[in-house]
C-alpha positions in Angstrom: -15.3 5.7 7.8 -16.4 6.7 4.8 -15.1 4.8 1.6 -15.3 5.3 -1.6 -13.6 2.2 -3.5 -10.0 0.4 -3.2 -7.5 2.8 -3.9 -4.6 0.4 -5.0 -3.5 -3.1 -4.1 -0.2 -3.1 -3.0 2.5 -6.2 -4.0 5.9 -6.7 -2.7 8.1 -7.8 -5.6 12.1 -8.2 -5.6 12.7 -6.0 -8.0 10.6 -3.9 -10.2 12.5 -3.5 -13.1 11.9 -7.9 -13.4 7.9 -7.7 -12.6 7.4 -5.2 -14.9 7.5 -7.1 -18.3 4.8 -9.5 -16.3 2.7 -6.5 -16.1 2.9 -4.3 -18.7 3.5 -7.3 -21.6 1.4 -10.4 -20.4 -1.5 -8.3 -19.0 -1.0 -4.7 -20.7 -0.9 -2.8 -18.5 0.9 0.7 -18.1 3.5 1.6 -15.8 2.9 5.6 -15.1 4.4 6.7 -12.3 7.6 5.5 -10.2 9.3 7.1 -7.0 10.8 6.3 -4.1 9.2 7.1 -0.3 12.5 7.3 1.6 11.0 7.3 4.9 9.4 3.9 4.4 12.4 2.5 2.3 10.2 1.5 -0.4 10.3 2.0 -4.0 6.7 2.0 -6.0 5.4 1.6 -8.9 1.8 2.2 -10.5 -0.2 0.6 -12.7 -3.9 1.1 -13.2 -7.0 -0.6 -13.9 -9.5 0.7 -14.4 -10.5 3.1 -11.4 -8.0 0.7 -9.0 -4.1 1.1 -8.8 -1.5 -2.1 -8.3 1.0 -0.4 -6.3 4.5 -2.8 -7.5 6.2 -2.4 -3.9 10.4 -2.8 -4.0 12.6 -2.4 -0.6 14.9 0.0 -1.2 17.0 -1.3 2.4 17.2 -4.8 4.2 15.4 -3.2 7.2 12.1 -1.7 4.9 9.1 -3.9 6.2 9.2 -5.2 2.2 12.3 -6.5 2.4 10.8 -8.3 5.8 7.8 -9.4 4.1 9.4 -11.1 1.3 12.2 -12.9 3.4 9.2 -14.6 5.6 6.2 -14.8 2.9 7.8 -14.2 -0.5 6.6 -12.3 -3.2 2.5 -11.4 -3.7 -0.1 -9.2 -2.2 1.3 -7.3 0.8 -1.5 -4.9 1.3 -5.5 -3.3 0.3 -5.8 0.6 0.5 -9.1 2.1 0.5 -9.6 5.7 -0.7 -11.2 7.2 2.4 -13.6 10.4 2.0 -14.0 12.1 5.1 -10.1 12.1 6.5 -7.7 9.2 7.5 -7.5 11.1 10.9 -10.9 10.8 11.3 -11.0 7.1 10.3 -8.1 6.0 12.4 -10.1 7.5 15.4 -13.3 5.2 14.8 -10.8 2.3 14.1 -9.5 2.5 17.5 -12.9 3.2 19.2 -13.8 0.0 17.7 -10.6 -1.7 18.9 -8.7 -1.8 15.7 -5.1 -2.1 17.0 -3.3 0.5 14.5 0.2 0.5 12.7 0.1 4.3 12.1 -1.2 6.7 15.2 -1.4 9.5 12.5 -1.6 10.1 8.9 1.8 10.1 7.3 2.5 11.4 3.9 2.7 8.2 1.4 3.6 7.4 -2.2 1.6 9.6 -4.9 1.0 12.5 -2.3 -1.4 10.5 -0.7 -2.0 11.2 3.1 -1.6 7.5 4.8 -2.3 4.9 7.5 -1.5 1.3 8.4 -4.2 -1.0 10.3 -2.4 -4.3 11.9 -3.6 -7.3 10.5 -3.8 -9.2 13.9 -7.3 -6.9 14.0 -8.0 -6.6 10.1 -8.9 -10.2 9.7 -5.3 -11.2 8.8 -5.0 -8.5 5.8 -2.6 -5.5 6.1 -5.2 -2.6 5.4 -4.1 1.0 4.4 -6.9 4.0 4.8 -6.0 6.8 2.1 -7.2 10.1 1.3 -5.6 12.9 -1.4 
């Protein structure tokens, strides 16, 4: 697989509205997009630091993986996302061949119109890993 850069860092928050003042007023970042991804039961807010994005993730349902993450681990870094140049489907096949446990067997639609898939943290040194392709 060919990774071009870190696409974004996902940060789980209880409330985007409550978290944004820190990122905007203290760090001086600008939120440029807020969107709800219905099938993932999550509301996202994006800020940019150079080429890399910060994605704030707020659960829109108690059944959301973000709600469960915050319940067990609290707010904080949820995942790291890499931009894949040679296709998420190809990257998933390569990871599976190498014995990596997949959360997603095929790419799905994510925020900002990206094609995404997740690798299980039990196979990725404890870090939930997202593969992304525009």
